[in-house]
N, C-alpha and C positions, 0 to 999 in steps of 0.2 A: 359916178362911174371911173373917177381917177383918170381921166382921159382915155380910156379904152373906148374903142368904136362898138357900137352896138353889134352884137352876133345873136344868131338862135339861141345860143346856150344861155347869154346873159337875159335875153328876153324872157326865156321860160325860169330862170331863176329869179327874175324880177316879178313874175307872175306866182312864184312859190311852187312852181311844178318842178317835178325831176327835169334834170337838164342834161342827162347822159343822151348820147346819140339815139342809143336804142329805145329809151323812154320818149325822146322827141318823136322819133319815127312811128312808135307805136301811138301816140298821142293823135298825131296827123291822121293815121289810118282809121282810128276809131272813133274820129270826130268830122268827118267829112259833112260839109254844108252844101244844102240846096242852092243852084246858082241864084237865086232871088234873097237867100238870106245875107245880110250882111255881118262880117266878123264880129260887130258889135252887139247885134241882135241875138248870136248864137246863145242858147240856153245852158251851156255848160260852163260859162264864166260866173262867177261869183261877183258881188257887187265892186269889191275892191280891185279885182283883175279887170273888169268892165271899165271902170274909171281910169284904172292905168292907161289901157289901150287907148282910150278917149282922148286922155291929156296928151299923150305922147304923138297920136294922129293929128291932134289939132296944133300941135307946137310946129309941126313941119320941119322937125329936125333930124337928126341920124336916124332916130328909132322909126322914122316913117318908113325907111326901107326896110329894115328888118320885119315890121308889121304887114307891111304888104307882101313880103315874100311867105310869110305864115298865112296871110290872108288866101293867096294864089294856092299855096299847098293844101289848105284846108277845103278848097273849091276844086281839086284836081278831078274828082270822079263825077261833078257836075259838068266840067268842061268836056270830058270823055263822052259823056252821055250827049252832049249837046252837038257834037261834030257827026 
């Protein structure tokens, strides 16, 4: 990472996804998860993406915050429904 703090754009780059702001917003909108579905269980990740996310979450490093933000964003609709 060359000393850069992880950000959502860097996370998307690491996942091999389009990291533009529009693409990130579109991805989040189109991949909403049910409340009971963990981010690692989502069926839209390929094996390497899932492994990267799991590794970074388990390392409890700086990436954890960004992955948590993505997780919250992917569950926005389930939170709205639950209220």
